N, CA, C, O and the ligand as a Tripos MOL2 file, in Angstrom:
@<TRIPOS>MOLECULE
protein
  257   255    65     0     0
PROTEIN
NO_CHARGES

@<TRIPOS>ATOM
      1 N          24.9140  -13.7570  -43.9050 N.3       1 MET1
      2 CA         24.8390  -12.9750  -42.6730 C.3       1 MET1
      3 C          24.5610  -13.8700  -41.4700 C.2       1 MET1
      4 O          23.5920  -14.6280  -41.4390 O.2       1 MET1
      5 N          25.3940  -13.7630  -40.5390 N.am      2 SER2
      6 CA         25.1930  -14.6010  -39.3540 C.3       2 SER2
      7 C          25.2380  -13.7350  -38.1050 C.2       2 SER2
      8 O          26.0020  -13.9550  -37.1640 O.2       2 SER2
      9 N          24.4100  -12.7880  -38.1610 N.am      3 GLU3
     10 CA         24.4090  -11.8910  -37.0200 C.3       3 GLU3
     11 C          23.4860  -12.4370  -35.9300 C.2       3 GLU3
     12 O          22.2950  -12.6650  -36.1390 O.2       3 GLU3
     13 N          24.0710  -12.6290  -34.8010 N.am      4 ILE4
     14 CA         23.2550  -13.1600  -33.7110 C.3       4 ILE4
     15 C          22.7930  -12.0150  -32.8110 C.2       4 ILE4
     16 O          23.5790  -11.2710  -32.2240 O.2       4 ILE4
     17 N          21.5460  -11.9310  -32.7480 N.am      5 VAL5
     18 CA         20.9960  -10.8920  -31.8740 C.3       5 VAL5
     19 C          20.8860  -11.4430  -30.4660 C.2       5 VAL5
     20 O          20.1070  -12.3540  -30.1840 O.2       5 VAL5
     21 N          21.6470  -10.8910  -29.6420 N.am      6 LYS6
     22 CA         21.6220  -11.3690  -28.2590 C.3       6 LYS6
     23 C          20.3770  -10.8650  -27.5460 C.2       6 LYS6
     24 O          19.9330   -9.7280  -27.7070 O.2       6 LYS6
     25 N          19.8560  -11.7580  -26.7710 N.am      7 GLY7
     26 CA         18.6890  -11.3570  -25.9740 C.3       7 GLY7
     27 C          19.1010  -10.3250  -24.9690 C.2       7 GLY7
     28 O          20.0830  -10.4830  -24.2440 O.2       7 GLY7
     29 N          18.3680   -9.3140  -24.9420 N.am      8 ARG8
     30 CA         18.7270   -8.2530  -24.0180 C.3       8 ARG8
     31 C          18.3380   -8.6120  -22.5930 C.2       8 ARG8
     32 O          17.2190   -9.0510  -22.3260 O.2       8 ARG8
     33 N          19.2300   -8.4260  -21.7380 N.am      9 SER9
     34 CA         18.9500   -8.7110  -20.3360 C.3       9 SER9
     35 C          18.0860   -7.6070  -19.7360 C.2       9 SER9
     36 O          18.3070   -6.4160  -19.9560 O.2       9 SER9
     37 N          17.1240   -8.0410  -18.9930 N.am     10 ILE10
     38 CA         16.2430   -7.0410  -18.3800 C.3      10 ILE10
     39 C          16.6060   -6.8670  -16.9190 C.2      10 ILE10
     40 O          15.8580   -6.3100  -16.1150 O.2      10 ILE10
     41 N          17.7820   -7.3670  -16.6190 N.am     11 LYS11
     42 CA         18.1340   -7.3900  -15.1970 C.3      11 LYS11
     43 C          18.3180   -5.9990  -14.6080 C.2      11 LYS11
     44 O          17.9630   -5.7390  -13.4590 O.2      11 LYS11
     45 N          18.8630   -5.1380  -15.3960 N.am     12 GLY12
     46 CA         19.2340   -3.8380  -14.8280 C.3      12 GLY12
     47 C          18.1010   -2.8680  -14.6070 C.2      12 GLY12
     48 O          18.3250   -1.6920  -14.3210 O.2      12 GLY12
     49 N          16.8890   -3.3570  -14.7360 N.am     13 VAL13
     50 CA         15.7660   -2.4290  -14.5760 C.3      13 VAL13
     51 C          15.6620   -1.9600  -13.1350 C.2      13 VAL13
     52 O          15.5570   -2.7550  -12.2020 O.2      13 VAL13
     53 N          15.6940   -0.6900  -12.9920 N.am     14 THR14
     54 CA         15.5700   -0.1590  -11.6430 C.3      14 THR14
     55 C          14.1680    0.3820  -11.4410 C.2      14 THR14
     56 O          13.6640    1.2200  -12.1890 O.2      14 THR14
     57 N          13.5880   -0.1300  -10.4200 N.am     15 ARG15
     58 CA         12.2500    0.3400  -10.1250 C.3      15 ARG15
     59 C          12.3410    1.4500   -9.0990 C.2      15 ARG15
     60 O          12.8650    1.2410   -8.0050 O.2      15 ARG15
     61 N          11.8560    2.5860   -9.4240 N.am     16 PRO16
     62 CA         11.8750    3.6600   -8.4260 C.3      16 PRO16
     63 C          10.9400    3.3250   -7.2820 C.2      16 PRO16
     64 O           9.7830    2.9600   -7.4870 O.2      16 PRO16
     65 N          11.4540    3.4530   -6.0970 N.am     17 SER17
     66 CA         10.6140    3.1350   -4.9570 C.3      17 SER17
     67 C           9.4840    4.1450   -4.8750 C.2      17 SER17
     68 O           9.6470    5.3370   -5.1400 O.2      17 SER17
     69 N           8.3600    3.6240   -4.5050 N.am     18 LYS18
     70 CA          7.2100    4.5070   -4.4500 C.3      18 LYS18
     71 C           7.2570    5.3750   -3.2190 C.2      18 LYS18
     72 O           7.4930    4.9210   -2.0990 O.2      18 LYS18
     73 N           7.0310    6.5920   -3.4650 N.am     19 GLU19
     74 CA          6.9510    7.4980   -2.3390 C.3      19 GLU19
     75 C           5.6720    8.3000   -2.4770 C.2      19 GLU19
     76 O           5.2110    8.6210   -3.5720 O.2      19 GLU19
     77 N           5.1450    8.5940   -1.3600 N.am     20 TYR20
     78 CA          3.8480    9.2500   -1.4100 C.3      20 TYR20
     79 C           3.8700   10.6530   -0.8290 C.2      20 TYR20
     80 O           2.8580   11.1940   -0.3830 O.2      20 TYR20
     81 N           5.0380   11.2010   -0.8540 N.am     21 GLY21
     82 CA          5.0990   12.5640   -0.3590 C.3      21 GLY21
     83 C           5.5940   12.6050    1.0690 C.2      21 GLY21
     84 O           5.3620   11.6950    1.8640 O.2      21 GLY21
     85 N           6.2670   13.6680    1.3600 N.am     22 GLU22
     86 CA          6.8380   13.7730    2.6840 C.3      22 GLU22
     87 C           5.9920   14.6830    3.5350 C.2      22 GLU22
     88 O           5.3170   15.5800    3.0290 O.2      22 GLU22
     89 N           6.0310   14.4510    4.8060 N.am     23 GLY23
     90 CA          5.3440   15.3390    5.7210 C.3      23 GLY23
     91 C           3.8330   15.2000    5.6990 C.2      23 GLY23
     92 O           3.1110   16.1240    6.0720 O.2      23 GLY23
     93 N           3.3620   14.0500    5.2640 N.am     24 ARG24
     94 CA          1.9160   13.8630    5.2880 C.3      24 ARG24
     95 C           1.4850   13.4710    6.6960 C.2      24 ARG24
     96 O           2.2340   12.8620    7.4600 O.2      24 ARG24
     97 N           0.2840   13.8350    6.9950 N.am     25 VAL25
     98 CA         -0.2480   13.4510    8.2940 C.3      25 VAL25
     99 C          -1.5430   12.6780    8.0970 C.2      25 VAL25
    100 O          -2.1250   12.6480    7.0120 O.2      25 VAL25
    101 N          -1.9610   12.0700    9.1660 N.am     26 CYS26
    102 CA         -3.1780   11.2670    9.1530 C.3      26 CYS26
    103 C          -4.3620   12.0900    8.6210 C.2      26 CYS26
    104 O          -4.4960   13.2820    8.8970 O.2      26 CYS26
    105 N          -5.1950   11.4180    7.8630 N.am     27 ALA27
    106 CA         -6.3310   12.1070    7.2550 C.3      27 ALA27
    107 C          -7.4590   12.3570    8.2470 C.2      27 ALA27
    108 O          -8.4110   13.0830    7.9610 O.2      27 ALA27
    109 N          -7.3360   11.7560    9.3860 N.am     28 LYS28
    110 CA         -8.3680   11.9570   10.3910 C.3      28 LYS28
    111 C          -8.2670   13.3620   10.9290 C.2      28 LYS28
    112 O          -7.2030   13.7920   11.3740 O.2      28 LYS28
    113 N          -9.3710   14.0770   10.8900 N.am     29 PRO29
    114 CA         -9.3500   15.4490   11.4000 C.3      29 PRO29
    115 C          -8.9080   15.4790   12.8560 C.2      29 PRO29
    116 O          -9.4200   14.7400   13.6960 O.2      29 PRO29
    117 N          -7.9710   16.3280   13.1250 N.am     30 GLY30
    118 CA         -7.5010   16.4680   14.4930 C.3      30 GLY30
    119 C          -6.3300   15.5830   14.8250 C.2      30 GLY30
    120 O          -5.6960   15.7390   15.8690 O.2      30 GLY30
    121 N          -6.0420   14.6560   13.9430 N.am     31 CYS31
    122 CA         -4.9150   13.7740   14.1910 C.3      31 CYS31
    123 C          -3.7080   14.2720   13.4070 C.2      31 CYS31
    124 O          -3.7710   14.4650   12.1930 O.2      31 CYS31
    125 N          -2.6440   14.4680   14.1040 N.am     32 ASN32
    126 CA         -1.4560   14.9970   13.4460 C.3      32 ASN32
    127 C          -0.3330   13.9750   13.3500 C.2      32 ASN32
    128 O           0.8400   14.3200   13.2030 O.2      32 ASN32
    129 N          -0.7130   12.7450   13.4340 N.am     33 THR33
    130 CA          0.2910   11.7010   13.3420 C.3      33 THR33
    131 C           0.9190   11.7000   11.9650 C.2      33 THR33
    132 O           0.2290   11.6610   10.9460 O.2      33 THR33
    133 N           2.2150   11.7420   11.9530 N.am     34 LYS34
    134 CA          2.9000   11.7660   10.6680 C.3      34 LYS34
    135 C           2.8740   10.3960   10.0140 C.2      34 LYS34
    136 O           2.9480    9.3590   10.6730 O.2      34 LYS34
    137 N           2.7710   10.4310    8.7360 N.am     35 LEU35
    138 CA          2.7700    9.1780    7.9950 C.3      35 LEU35
    139 C           4.0880    9.0370    7.2640 C.2      35 LEU35
    140 O           4.6800   10.0100    6.7960 O.2      35 LEU35
    141 N           4.5160    7.8200    7.1840 N.am     36 SER36
    142 CA          5.7320    7.5560    6.4260 C.3      36 SER36
    143 C           5.4580    7.8150    4.9550 C.2      36 SER36
    144 O           4.3530    7.5910    4.4610 O.2      36 SER36
    145 N           6.4560    8.2780    4.2860 N.am     37 ARG37
    146 CA          6.2310    8.5640    2.8670 C.3      37 ARG37
    147 C           6.1490    7.2770    2.0580 C.2      37 ARG37
    148 O           5.8130    7.2800    0.8740 O.2      37 ARG37
    149 N           6.4630    6.1960    2.7240 N.am     38 TYR38
    150 CA          6.3220    4.9130    2.0370 C.3      38 TYR38
    151 C           5.0020    4.2620    2.3870 C.2      38 TYR38
    152 O           4.6580    3.1950    1.8790 O.2      38 TYR38
    153 N           4.2840    4.9160    3.2500 N.am     39 ASN39
    154 CA          2.9860    4.3970    3.6560 C.3      39 ASN39
    155 C           1.9300    4.9410    2.7040 C.2      39 ASN39
    156 O           1.7290    6.1500    2.5940 O.2      39 ASN39
    157 N           1.2670    4.0270    2.0240 N.am     40 ARG40
    158 CA          0.3130    4.5250    1.0350 C.3      40 ARG40
    159 C          -1.0330    4.8190    1.6500 C.2      40 ARG40
    160 O          -1.9390    5.3090    0.9750 O.2      40 ARG40
    161 N          -1.1640    4.5290    2.9030 N.am     41 ARG41
    162 CA         -2.4380    4.7920    3.5390 C.3      41 ARG41
    163 C          -2.5920    6.2720    3.8750 C.2      41 ARG41
    164 O          -1.6290    7.0370    3.9160 O.2      41 ARG41
    165 N          -3.8220    6.6250    4.1070 N.am     42 GLU42
    166 CA         -4.0630    8.0250    4.4340 C.3      42 GLU42
    167 C          -4.1550    8.2320    5.9280 C.2      42 GLU42
    168 O          -4.1130    9.3560    6.4270 O.2      42 GLU42
    169 N          -4.2810    7.1220    6.6290 N.am     43 TYR43
    170 CA         -4.4610    7.2350    8.0680 C.3      43 TYR43
    171 C          -3.3110    6.6070    8.8310 C.2      43 TYR43
    172 O          -2.5860    5.7510    8.3220 O.2      43 TYR43
    173 N          -3.1700    7.0570   10.0590 N.am     44 CYS44
    174 CA         -2.1560    6.4610   10.9030 C.3      44 CYS44
    175 C          -2.6560    5.1110   11.3940 C.2      44 CYS44
    176 O          -3.7560    4.6730   11.0550 O.2      44 CYS44
    177 N          -1.8440    4.4790   12.1770 N.am     45 HIS45
    178 CA         -2.2170    3.1440   12.6420 C.3      45 HIS45
    179 C          -3.5030    3.1680   13.4430 C.2      45 HIS45
    180 O          -4.3380    2.2690   13.3380 O.2      45 HIS45
    181 N          -3.6440    4.1860   14.2250 N.am     46 ALA46
    182 CA         -4.8050    4.2590   15.1070 C.3      46 ALA46
    183 C          -6.1000    4.4890   14.3380 C.2      46 ALA46
    184 O          -7.1730    4.0820   14.7820 O.2      46 ALA46
    185 N          -5.9960    5.1290   13.2080 N.am     47 HIS47
    186 CA         -7.2100    5.4950   12.4830 C.3      47 HIS47
    187 C          -7.3850    4.7680   11.1670 C.2      47 HIS47
    188 O          -8.3520    4.9960   10.4400 O.2      47 HIS47
    189 N          -6.4640    3.9110   10.8720 N.am     48 ALA48
    190 CA         -6.6040    3.1520    9.6390 C.3      48 ALA48
    191 C          -7.8750    2.3240    9.7060 C.2      48 ALA48
    192 O          -8.1190    1.6150   10.6820 O.2      48 ALA48
    193 N          -8.6710    2.4190    8.6690 N.am     49 PRO49
    194 CA         -9.9200    1.6580    8.6590 C.3      49 PRO49
    195 C          -9.6370    0.1660    8.7220 C.2      49 PRO49
    196 O          -8.8490   -0.3730    7.9440 O.2      49 PRO49
    197 N         -10.2830   -0.4670    9.6440 N.am     50 VAL50
    198 CA        -10.0960   -1.9130    9.7710 C.3      50 VAL50
    199 C         -11.0110   -2.6000    8.7760 C.2      50 VAL50
    200 O         -12.2180   -2.3600    8.7420 O.2      50 VAL50
    201 N         -10.4240   -3.4410    7.9870 N.am     51 ARG51
    202 CA        -11.2710   -4.1180    7.0200 C.3      51 ARG51
    203 C         -11.3410   -5.6070    7.3190 C.2      51 ARG51
    204 O         -10.3410   -6.2840    7.5570 O.2      51 ARG51
    205 N         -12.5120   -6.0500    7.2950 N.am     52 TYR52
    206 CA        -12.8070   -7.4580    7.5000 C.3      52 TYR52
    207 C         -12.1110   -8.0640    8.7140 C.2      52 TYR52
    208 O         -11.1850   -8.8670    8.5940 O.2      52 TYR52
    209 N         -12.5720   -7.6670    9.8470 N.am     53 PRO53
    210 CA        -12.0410   -8.3260   11.0390 C.3      53 PRO53
    211 C         -12.4420   -9.7920   11.0330 C.2      53 PRO53
    212 O         -13.4840  -10.1700   10.4980 O.2      53 PRO53
    213 N         -11.6300  -10.5690   11.6120 N.am     54 ARG54
    214 CA        -11.9040  -12.0040   11.5630 C.3      54 ARG54
    215 C         -13.1000  -12.3680   12.4270 C.2      54 ARG54
    216 O         -13.1390  -12.1020   13.6290 O.2      54 ARG54
    217 N         -14.0320  -12.9580   11.7990 N.am     55 VAL55
    218 CA        -15.1820  -13.4500   12.5470 C.3      55 VAL55
    219 C         -15.0920  -14.9620   12.5280 C.2      55 VAL55
    220 O         -15.1520  -15.6050   11.4800 O.2      55 VAL55
    221 N         -14.9480  -15.4980   13.7090 N.am     56 ARG56
    222 CA        -14.7480  -16.9460   13.7490 C.3      56 ARG56
    223 C         -16.0450  -17.6750   14.0030 C.2      56 ARG56
    224 O         -16.7010  -17.4870   15.0280 O.2      56 ARG56
    225 N         -16.3900  -18.4900   13.0740 N.am     57 GLY57
    226 CA        -17.5070  -19.4240   13.2990 C.3      57 GLY57
    227 C         -18.8780  -18.7820   13.3190 C.2      57 GLY57
    228 O         -19.8730  -19.4350   13.0030 O.2      57 GLY57
    229 N         -18.9430  -17.5480   13.6740 N.am     58 ARG58
    230 CA        -20.2530  -16.9770   13.8460 C.3      58 ARG58
    231 C         -20.6280  -16.1220   12.6460 C.2      58 ARG58
    232 O         -19.9490  -15.1470   12.3250 O.2      58 ARG58
    233 N         -21.6820  -16.4890   12.0080 N.am     59 VAL59
    234 CA        -22.1370  -15.7130   10.8650 C.3      59 VAL59
    235 C         -23.4700  -15.0550   11.2370 C.2      59 VAL59
    236 O         -24.4310  -15.7090   11.6440 O.2      59 VAL59
    237 N         -23.4770  -13.7820   11.0830 N.am     60 ILE60
    238 CA        -24.7130  -13.0760   11.4110 C.3      60 ILE60
    239 C         -25.6200  -13.0990   10.1840 C.2      60 ILE60
    240 O         -25.2790  -12.5700    9.1260 O.2      60 ILE60
    241 N         -26.7630  -13.7140   10.3520 N.am     61 PRO61
    242 CA        -27.6810  -13.8070    9.2000 C.3      61 PRO61
    243 C         -28.2390  -12.4430    8.8380 C.2      61 PRO61
    244 O         -28.5380  -11.6130    9.6960 O.2      61 PRO61
    245 N         -28.3650  -12.2480    7.5520 N.am     62 GLU62
    246 CA        -28.8620  -10.9570    7.0970 C.3      62 GLU62
    247 C         -30.3050  -11.0810    6.6290 C.2      62 GLU62
    248 O         -30.7100  -12.1160    6.1010 O.2      62 GLU62
    249 N         -31.0410  -10.0620    6.8200 N.am     63 GLY63
    250 CA        -32.4070  -10.0110    6.3050 C.3      63 GLY63
    251 C         -33.3360  -11.0230    6.9340 C.2      63 GLY63
    252 O         -34.0250  -11.7690    6.2380 O.2      63 GLY63
    253 N         -33.3510  -11.0470    8.2470 N.am     64 THR64
    254 CA        -34.2820  -11.9770    8.8820 C.3      64 THR64
    255 C         -35.6540  -11.3940    9.0060 C.2      64 THR64
    256 O         -36.5590  -12.0500    9.5210 O.2      64 THR64
    257 ZN         -4.6460    9.2520   12.9750 Zn       65 ZN65
@<TRIPOS>BOND
     1     1     2 1
     2     2     3 1
     3     3     4 2
     4     3     5 am
     5     5     6 1
     6     6     7 1
     7     7     8 2
     8     7     9 am
     9     9    10 1
    10    10    11 1
    11    11    12 2
    12    11    13 am
    13    13    14 1
    14    14    15 1
    15    15    16 2
    16    15    17 am
    17    17    18 1
    18    18    19 1
    19    19    20 2
    20    19    21 am
    21    21    22 1
    22    22    23 1
    23    23    24 2
    24    23    25 am
    25    25    26 1
    26    26    27 1
    27    27    28 2
    28    27    29 am
    29    29    30 1
    30    30    31 1
    31    31    32 2
    32    31    33 am
    33    33    34 1
    34    34    35 1
    35    35    36 2
    36    35    37 am
    37    37    38 1
    38    38    39 1
    39    39    40 2
    40    39    41 am
    41    41    42 1
    42    42    43 1
    43    43    44 2
    44    43    45 am
    45    45    46 1
    46    46    47 1
    47    47    48 2
    48    47    49 am
    49    49    50 1
    50    50    51 1
    51    51    52 2
    52    51    53 am
    53    53    54 1
    54    54    55 1
    55    55    56 2
    56    55    57 am
    57    57    58 1
    58    58    59 1
    59    59    60 2
    60    59    61 am
    61    61    62 1
    62    62    63 1
    63    63    64 2
    64    63    65 am
    65    65    66 1
    66    66    67 1
    67    67    68 2
    68    67    69 am
    69    69    70 1
    70    70    71 1
    71    71    72 2
    72    71    73 am
    73    73    74 1
    74    74    75 1
    75    75    76 2
    76    75    77 am
    77    77    78 1
    78    78    79 1
    79    79    80 2
    80    79    81 am
    81    81    82 1
    82    82    83 1
    83    83    84 2
    84    83    85 am
    85    85    86 1
    86    86    87 1
    87    87    88 2
    88    87    89 am
    89    89    90 1
    90    90    91 1
    91    91    92 2
    92    91    93 am
    93    93    94 1
    94    94    95 1
    95    95    96 2
    96    95    97 am
    97    97    98 1
    98    98    99 1
    99    99   100 2
   100    99   101 am
   101   101   102 1
   102   102   103 1
   103   103   104 2
   104   103   105 am
   105   105   106 1
   106   106   107 1
   107   107   108 2
   108   107   109 am
   109   109   110 1
   110   110   111 1
   111   111   112 2
   112   111   113 am
   113   113   114 1
   114   114   115 1
   115   115   116 2
   116   115   117 am
   117   117   118 1
   118   118   119 1
   119   119   120 2
   120   119   121 am
   121   121   122 1
   122   122   123 1
   123   123   124 2
   124   123   125 am
   125   125   126 1
   126   126   127 1
   127   127   128 2
   128   127   129 am
   129   129   130 1
   130   130   131 1
   131   131   132 2
   132   131   133 am
   133   133   134 1
   134   134   135 1
   135   135   136 2
   136   135   137 am
   137   137   138 1
   138   138   139 1
   139   139   140 2
   140   139   141 am
   141   141   142 1
   142   142   143 1
   143   143   144 2
   144   143   145 am
   145   145   146 1
   146   146   147 1
   147   147   148 2
   148   147   149 am
   149   149   150 1
   150   150   151 1
   151   151   152 2
   152   151   153 am
   153   153   154 1
   154   154   155 1
   155   155   156 2
   156   155   157 am
   157   157   158 1
   158   158   159 1
   159   159   160 2
   160   159   161 am
   161   161   162 1
   162   162   163 1
   163   163   164 2
   164   163   165 am
   165   165   166 1
   166   166   167 1
   167   167   168 2
   168   167   169 am
   169   169   170 1
   170   170   171 1
   171   171   172 2
   172   171   173 am
   173   173   174 1
   174   174   175 1
   175   175   176 2
   176   175   177 am
   177   177   178 1
   178   178   179 1
   179   179   180 2
   180   179   181 am
   181   181   182 1
   182   182   183 1
   183   183   184 2
   184   183   185 am
   185   185   186 1
   186   186   187 1
   187   187   188 2
   188   187   189 am
   189   189   190 1
   190   190   191 1
   191   191   192 2
   192   191   193 am
   193   193   194 1
   194   194   195 1
   195   195   196 2
   196   195   197 am
   197   197   198 1
   198   198   199 1
   199   199   200 2
   200   199   201 am
   201   201   202 1
   202   202   203 1
   203   203   204 2
   204   203   205 am
   205   205   206 1
   206   206   207 1
   207   207   208 2
   208   207   209 am
   209   209   210 1
   210   210   211 1
   211   211   212 2
   212   211   213 am
   213   213   214 1
   214   214   215 1
   215   215   216 2
   216   215   217 am
   217   217   218 1
   218   218   219 1
   219   219   220 2
   220   219   221 am
   221   221   222 1
   222   222   223 1
   223   223   224 2
   224   223   225 am
   225   225   226 1
   226   226   227 1
   227   227   228 2
   228   227   229 am
   229   229   230 1
   230   230   231 1
   231   231   232 2
   232   231   233 am
   233   233   234 1
   234   234   235 1
   235   235   236 2
   236   235   237 am
   237   237   238 1
   238   238   239 1
   239   239   240 2
   240   239   241 am
   241   241   242 1
   242   242   243 1
   243   243   244 2
   244   243   245 am
   245   245   246 1
   246   246   247 1
   247   247   248 2
   248   247   249 am
   249   249   250 1
   250   250   251 1
   251   251   252 2
   252   251   253 am
   253   253   254 1
   254   254   255 1
   255   255   256 2
@<TRIPOS>SUBSTRUCTURE
     1 MET1         2 RESIDUE 1 A MET
     2 SER2         6 RESIDUE 1 A SER
     3 GLU3        10 RESIDUE 1 A GLU
     4 ILE4        14 RESIDUE 1 A ILE
     5 VAL5        18 RESIDUE 1 A VAL
     6 LYS6        22 RESIDUE 1 A LYS
     7 GLY7        26 RESIDUE 1 A GLY
     8 ARG8        30 RESIDUE 1 A ARG
     9 SER9        34 RESIDUE 1 A SER
    10 ILE10       38 RESIDUE 1 A ILE
    11 LYS11       42 RESIDUE 1 A LYS
    12 GLY12       46 RESIDUE 1 A GLY
    13 VAL13       50 RESIDUE 1 A VAL
    14 THR14       54 RESIDUE 1 A THR
    15 ARG15       58 RESIDUE 1 A ARG
    16 PRO16       62 RESIDUE 1 A PRO
    17 SER17       66 RESIDUE 1 A SER
    18 LYS18       70 RESIDUE 1 A LYS
    19 GLU19       74 RESIDUE 1 A GLU
    20 TYR20       78 RESIDUE 1 A TYR
    21 GLY21       82 RESIDUE 1 A GLY
    22 GLU22       86 RESIDUE 1 A GLU
    23 GLY23       90 RESIDUE 1 A GLY
    24 ARG24       94 RESIDUE 1 A ARG
    25 VAL25       98 RESIDUE 1 A VAL
    26 CYS26      102 RESIDUE 1 A CYS
    27 ALA27      106 RESIDUE 1 A ALA
    28 LYS28      110 RESIDUE 1 A LYS
    29 PRO29      114 RESIDUE 1 A PRO
    30 GLY30      118 RESIDUE 1 A GLY
    31 CYS31      122 RESIDUE 1 A CYS
    32 ASN32      126 RESIDUE 1 A ASN
    33 THR33      130 RESIDUE 1 A THR
    34 LYS34      134 RESIDUE 1 A LYS
    35 LEU35      138 RESIDUE 1 A LEU
    36 SER36      142 RESIDUE 1 A SER
    37 ARG37      146 RESIDUE 1 A ARG
    38 TYR38      150 RESIDUE 1 A TYR
    39 ASN39      154 RESIDUE 1 A ASN
    40 ARG40      158 RESIDUE 1 A ARG
    41 ARG41      162 RESIDUE 1 A ARG
    42 GLU42      166 RESIDUE 1 A GLU
    43 TYR43      170 RESIDUE 1 A TYR
    44 CYS44      174 RESIDUE 1 A CYS
    45 HIS45      178 RESIDUE 1 A HIS
    46 ALA46      182 RESIDUE 1 A ALA
    47 HIS47      186 RESIDUE 1 A HIS
    48 ALA48      190 RESIDUE 1 A ALA
    49 PRO49      194 RESIDUE 1 A PRO
    50 VAL50      198 RESIDUE 1 A VAL
    51 ARG51      202 RESIDUE 1 A ARG
    52 TYR52      206 RESIDUE 1 A TYR
    53 PRO53      210 RESIDUE 1 A PRO
    54 ARG54      214 RESIDUE 1 A ARG
    55 VAL55      218 RESIDUE 1 A VAL
    56 ARG56      222 RESIDUE 1 A ARG
    57 GLY57      226 RESIDUE 1 A GLY
    58 ARG58      230 RESIDUE 1 A ARG
    59 VAL59      234 RESIDUE 1 A VAL
    60 ILE60      238 RESIDUE 1 A ILE
    61 PRO61      242 RESIDUE 1 A PRO
    62 GLU62      246 RESIDUE 1 A GLU
    63 GLY63      250 RESIDUE 1 A GLY
    64 THR64      254 RESIDUE 1 A THR
    65 ZN65       257 GROUP 0 **** ****
């Protein structure tokens, strides 16, 4: 028996694009800004929580 098992190509894998629902709006109360369904955030640009703003050079000591 000389059956050669060909390696299966994984090329054709289609990844479904993530969608988070249509017609969602900003989670901020009172804000009706529509969110893109490809936007995984809950808030619009104006209300998106800012994380770790850049602090240059200055470190605020804790527990003095
Ligand atoms: Zn908003």
